[in-house]
C-alpha positions as CSV (number, residue, x, y, z in Angstrom):
1,M,52.8,147.2,53.6
2,A,51.0,148.1,57.0
3,T,50.0,144.6,59.0
4,P,46.4,144.6,59.5
5,K,45.5,145.2,63.8
6,T,43.7,141.9,64.4
7,K,43.2,140.9,67.9
8,D,46.2,138.2,67.2
9,N,48.9,140.4,66.1
10,L,48.1,142.9,68.7
11,F,48.5,140.7,71.3
12,L,51.8,139.3,70.3
13,R,52.9,143.1,69.9
14,R,52.0,143.1,73.9
15,L,54.8,140.1,74.6
16,P,58.5,141.7,75.7
17,E,61.0,140.6,73.1
18,R,62.5,137.7,73.9
19,P,66.5,138.5,74.3
20,A,69.1,135.8,72.3
21,A,70.9,134.0,74.5
22,R,74.3,135.1,75.6
23,A,77.4,133.6,76.9
24,P,79.5,134.9,79.2
25,E,80.9,138.6,78.7
26,A,84.5,137.7,78.5
27,L,83.4,134.8,75.4
28,G,81.4,137.7,73.8
29,A,78.0,137.0,72.7
30,Y,77.0,133.3,70.9
31,P,73.4,133.0,70.3
32,Q,73.4,129.4,70.0
33,V,75.3,128.4,72.4
34,R,74.1,125.3,74.4
35,M,76.1,124.6,77.6
36,R,74.7,121.2,77.2
37,R,76.2,119.5,74.2
38,N,79.9,119.3,75.4
39,R,78.1,117.1,78.4
40,T,75.8,115.0,76.0
41,D,78.8,112.1,75.6
42,A,80.9,110.3,77.8
43,W,84.4,111.4,75.9
44,S,83.1,114.8,75.6
45,R,82.9,115.1,79.1
46,R,86.3,113.8,79.5
47,L,87.9,116.1,77.1
48,V,86.7,119.3,78.5
49,A,87.2,118.4,82.3
50,E,88.3,121.1,84.1
51,A,89.6,118.9,87.1
52,R,91.3,115.4,87.0
53,L,92.1,112.9,89.6
54,A,94.6,109.9,89.0
55,A,96.7,107.7,91.7
56,D,99.7,109.5,90.6
57,D,97.2,112.2,93.7
58,L,96.8,109.9,96.4
59,V,99.2,109.6,99.6
60,W,97.8,106.7,102.0
61,P,97.9,107.4,105.8
62,V,98.9,104.1,107.1
63,F,98.5,102.8,110.6
64,V,101.4,100.6,112.1
65,Q,101.3,98.5,115.5
66,E,103.9,96.1,117.3
67,A,101.6,93.7,117.2
68,P,101.7,90.9,114.1
69,G,99.0,90.7,112.1
70,E,96.3,93.4,111.3
71,S,93.3,95.0,114.1
72,A,90.5,97.0,112.8
73,V,90.1,100.0,113.9
74,A,86.1,100.5,114.5
75,A,85.4,104.3,114.1
76,M,86.9,104.2,110.4
77,P,85.1,101.3,108.5
78,G,87.3,99.5,106.4
79,V,90.9,100.7,108.0
80,V,93.0,98.7,109.8
81,R,96.5,99.1,111.7
82,Y,99.1,96.7,110.4
83,G,101.6,95.1,111.8
84,L,104.9,94.7,110.3
85,D,104.9,91.6,109.2
86,T,101.5,92.6,107.4
87,L,102.6,95.9,105.8
88,I,105.0,95.0,103.3
89,E,101.9,93.4,101.6
90,A,99.8,96.3,101.9
91,A,102.2,98.8,100.9
92,G,103.2,97.1,97.8
93,Q,99.7,96.7,96.2
94,A,99.1,100.5,97.2
95,A,102.0,100.6,94.9
96,E,101.1,98.1,92.2
97,A,97.8,100.4,92.1
98,G,99.9,103.6,91.2
99,I,99.7,105.4,94.8
100,P,103.2,107.3,95.0
101,A,103.7,107.7,98.7
102,L,102.1,106.3,102.1
103,A,102.2,108.1,105.7
104,L,103.0,106.2,108.8
105,F,100.8,106.8,112.1
106,P,102.0,104.8,114.9
107,Y,99.9,103.0,117.3
108,Y,101.0,101.8,121.0
109,A,98.7,100.0,122.9
110,D,101.9,99.4,125.7
111,D,101.0,102.6,127.9
112,A,104.0,102.5,129.1
113,L,106.0,103.9,125.9
114,K,103.5,107.1,126.0
115,T,105.4,109.7,128.9
116,A,105.2,113.7,129.6
117,D,108.5,113.9,127.8
118,C,107.6,111.8,124.7
119,A,111.3,110.0,124.8
120,E,109.9,107.4,122.7
121,A,109.0,109.8,119.9
122,A,112.8,110.4,118.9
123,N,113.8,106.8,119.6
124,P,115.9,105.3,116.5
125,E,114.5,101.9,117.4
126,N,110.7,103.1,118.0
127,L,107.9,102.0,116.2
128,V,107.9,104.1,112.9
129,C,111.7,104.0,112.0
130,R,111.5,100.3,112.3
131,A,108.4,100.5,110.0
132,V,110.5,102.9,107.2
133,R,113.5,100.8,107.8
134,L,111.2,98.0,106.1
135,L,109.9,99.5,103.7
136,K,112.8,101.7,102.0
137,E,114.3,98.1,101.7
138,N,111.9,96.3,100.6
139,L,109.8,98.9,98.3
140,P,112.6,101.7,97.8
141,D,110.4,103.4,95.2
142,L,107.6,104.1,97.7
143,G,108.0,107.2,99.2
144,V,107.3,107.3,103.2
145,F,105.7,110.3,104.8
146,C,106.1,110.3,108.6
147,D,104.2,112.0,111.0
148,V,106.5,114.4,113.2
149,A,104.2,115.5,116.2
150,L,104.2,113.6,120.3
151,D,100.8,113.1,120.4
152,P,100.7,109.1,119.9
153,Y,103.7,109.3,122.6
154,N,102.5,111.6,125.0
155,S,100.2,110.3,128.2
156,L,98.6,113.5,128.3
157,G,97.5,113.5,124.0
158,H,98.7,117.2,123.4
159,D,101.6,117.3,120.0
160,G,103.9,119.3,122.3
161,L,105.2,119.0,125.6
162,V,103.0,119.9,128.6
163,A,104.0,121.7,131.7
164,D,101.1,123.1,134.2
165,G,98.7,122.5,131.3
166,C,100.4,124.7,129.5
167,I,101.7,123.4,126.1
168,L,105.8,124.6,125.9
169,N,106.7,125.8,121.9
170,D,110.3,126.2,122.5
171,E,111.0,122.7,124.3
172,T,108.6,121.1,121.5
173,V,110.4,122.3,119.2
174,E,113.5,120.5,120.2
175,M,111.9,117.4,120.6
176,L,110.6,117.6,117.0
177,V,114.0,118.1,115.6
178,R,115.0,114.9,117.3
179,Q,111.9,113.3,116.1
180,S,112.7,114.3,112.6
181,L,116.6,113.5,112.5
182,A,115.6,109.8,114.1
183,Q,113.3,109.2,110.8
184,A,115.8,110.5,108.6
185,E,118.2,108.4,109.5
186,A,115.8,105.2,109.2
187,G,115.3,106.4,105.6
188,C,112.0,108.8,105.7
189,D,111.8,111.1,102.5
190,V,108.8,113.7,103.4
191,V,109.0,114.3,107.8
192,A,105.5,116.2,107.8
193,P,105.1,118.4,110.9
194,S,101.6,118.2,112.4
195,D,101.9,119.9,115.2
196,M,101.8,123.2,114.6
197,M,104.5,124.6,116.9
198,D,106.0,128.2,115.9
199,G,109.5,128.3,114.6
200,R,109.7,124.1,114.1
201,I,110.0,123.9,110.1
202,G,113.1,126.1,110.4
203,A,114.5,124.2,113.3
204,I,113.7,121.2,112.1
205,R,115.1,122.1,108.1
206,E,118.5,123.2,109.8
207,G,118.5,120.6,111.9
208,L,118.3,118.1,108.8
209,D,120.9,120.0,106.9
210,Q,123.1,120.1,109.1
211,A,123.0,116.4,110.0
212,G,123.8,115.7,105.8
213,F,119.6,115.4,105.4
214,Q,119.5,117.8,102.7
215,D,116.7,116.3,100.3
216,V,115.1,115.1,103.3
217,K,111.9,117.0,102.3
218,I,109.4,118.9,104.8
219,C,105.4,118.6,103.9
220,A,104.3,121.1,106.8
221,Y,100.9,121.0,108.2
222,S,100.6,124.8,107.6
223,A,97.1,125.0,108.4
224,K,95.7,122.5,110.6
225,Y,92.3,123.4,112.2
226,A,91.4,122.5,115.8
227,S,88.4,120.6,114.2
228,A,86.0,118.3,115.3
229,F,87.0,115.9,112.6
230,Y,89.8,113.7,114.1
231,G,88.1,111.7,116.5
232,P,87.9,108.6,114.9
233,F,92.1,108.9,113.7
234,R,92.7,109.6,117.6
235,E,91.3,106.2,118.4
236,A,93.7,104.9,115.5
237,V,96.7,106.4,117.2
238,G,95.3,105.9,120.9
239,S,95.6,109.2,122.0
240,G,92.1,110.0,122.1
241,G,91.7,108.4,125.9
242,A,94.7,110.5,127.2
243,L,94.0,113.4,125.7
244,V,93.5,116.7,128.5
245,G,91.9,120.0,127.2
246,D,91.4,120.2,123.5
247,K,93.8,121.7,121.2
248,K,92.7,125.2,120.5
249,T,95.8,126.4,122.1
250,Y,97.7,126.2,119.2
251,Q,95.7,124.3,116.1
252,M,93.9,127.3,114.4
253,D,90.8,128.4,114.8
254,P,88.0,127.0,112.4
255,A,87.1,130.5,112.1
256,N,90.3,131.9,110.2
257,T,91.1,131.9,106.7
258,D,93.7,135.1,106.7
259,E,95.8,133.7,109.4
260,A,96.3,130.3,107.7
261,L,97.6,132.6,104.8
262,R,99.8,133.8,107.0
263,E,101.0,130.8,108.2
264,V,101.4,129.4,104.8
265,A,104.2,132.4,104.6
266,L,106.0,131.6,107.5
267,D,106.3,128.0,106.4
268,L,107.4,128.7,103.5
269,Q,109.9,130.9,105.2
270,E,111.2,128.8,107.5
271,G,112.5,126.2,104.5
272,A,108.9,124.3,103.6
273,D,108.7,121.7,100.4
274,M,105.5,121.5,100.7
275,V,102.4,122.8,102.3
276,M,99.3,121.1,104.2
277,V,95.5,122.5,104.9
278,K,93.8,119.8,107.5
279,P,90.8,118.7,107.6
280,G,90.0,119.0,103.8
281,L,86.2,119.1,102.3
282,P,85.0,121.9,105.4
283,Y,88.2,124.1,104.0
284,L,88.0,123.8,100.4
285,D,88.0,127.4,100.4
286,V,92.0,127.4,102.7
287,V,93.0,124.7,100.3
288,R,91.8,127.5,97.1
289,R,93.6,130.6,98.4
290,V,96.7,129.1,100.0
291,K,97.3,127.6,96.0
292,D,96.1,130.7,94.4
293,A,98.4,132.7,96.8
294,F,101.5,130.9,97.1
295,G,101.8,128.8,94.1
296,V,103.3,125.8,96.0
297,P,102.5,122.0,96.3
298,T,99.7,122.1,98.3
299,L,98.4,119.4,100.1
300,V,95.1,118.5,101.6
301,Y,94.3,115.9,104.0
302,N,90.9,114.0,103.7
303,V,90.5,113.5,107.8
304,S,89.4,110.6,109.3
305,G,85.9,112.3,110.2
306,E,85.6,113.1,106.6
307,Y,85.7,109.4,105.9
308,A,84.2,107.8,108.5
309,M,81.2,109.7,108.2
310,L,80.7,109.0,104.4
311,K,81.5,105.0,105.0
312,A,78.7,105.5,108.0
313,A,75.9,106.7,105.2
314,A,77.1,104.4,102.5
315,Q,77.0,101.5,105.2
316,Q,73.0,102.5,105.9
317,G,72.3,103.2,102.0
318,W,71.9,106.4,102.3
319,L,75.1,107.3,100.1
320,D,76.4,105.2,96.9
321,N,80.2,104.7,98.4
322,D,82.2,104.7,95.0
323,K,80.0,107.5,93.6
324,V,81.0,110.0,97.4
325,V,84.3,108.6,97.8
326,M,85.2,109.9,94.1
327,E,83.0,112.5,93.9
328,S,85.1,114.3,97.0
329,L,88.5,113.2,96.0
330,L,87.8,115.4,92.8
331,A,86.3,118.4,95.2
332,F,90.0,118.3,96.4
333,K,91.3,118.3,93.0
334,R,89.2,121.4,91.9
335,A,90.1,123.2,95.3
336,G,94.0,123.6,94.0
337,A,95.2,120.7,95.5
338,D,98.5,118.9,94.2
339,A,98.0,115.6,96.5
340,I,95.1,114.3,98.8
341,L,96.0,112.4,102.0
342,T,93.3,109.9,101.7
343,Y,92.7,106.6,103.8
344,A,90.4,105.6,100.3
345,A,93.4,105.8,98.8
346,P,93.4,102.3,97.8
347,E,90.3,101.8,96.3
348,A,90.4,105.2,94.8
349,A,93.7,104.0,92.5
350,E,91.8,100.7,91.9
351,R,88.7,102.6,91.2
352,L,91.2,104.6,88.7
353,K,93.0,101.6,86.9
354,A,89.9,100.4,86.0
355,G,88.7,103.2,84.0
């Protein structure tokens, strides 16, 4: 029986048909799909979470100083330099919170130890080597990374040796091998070359193996960019004021990502056990590309500038510190990072421990 042509149903017939709700084609057509259902409860959000953050994912960068006690780093709220007398207590608290490793960086107030030949970097009794021995004696199960670069020891503030205004690649690599051997002898678990000299991973691996340190790991800063986000770190290690020029001739151009894959490939060929992307938040696309391309342990450095700007905004009341710290760390995991070097490691680990 035909429907009477009333004014009301004539109007309805002119409306376009409403298509059934559709899920992505890969899932097929599910007319009743509602994405919000899995978000309604805390337990269901946890159940379907795609990326997870744990204390196991964190490496804590720690600054050490010759002076006893602690000194604040003005540009990094909440970060201090530790004397050897306070280092063990702080490291022990981090280990108790579940952090598996820390990374050491030295601060030298005495400019006499900063020289053109960077000899202090390879001194087996330098500050870092003494800190490593102390840590391994007191906390043998805590992993220790050591930065391999010359900037804290260089009177010109560069990561490499300098002659006539140019960075000397091969001569720097020789010094980096000596520095790595001194750190390995002290008990370091992971040497982490952050200098970006060509060929240094292969030379360090060969040097370590020949000296009997086959089990010492290499974490290569493979994609380290010439970034403006390192300023607070340079204050923390005391190299910023000494820096002459910039580091664009050896650190990567922020415009490039294909080049990052080539850098990673070369470091893996030379014997790197892990690779690093630095900085972190502005380079999440690089983290993702590296992980997808190589499937190797991929670390990311949540650098000083990233940390400082979140802390400064939180101090002003513009951001919620706890929420933005955890959200930014989760972003690294979502991008594919296996581990994160972050100054926020202690607070994040405690928050994760508390649930």
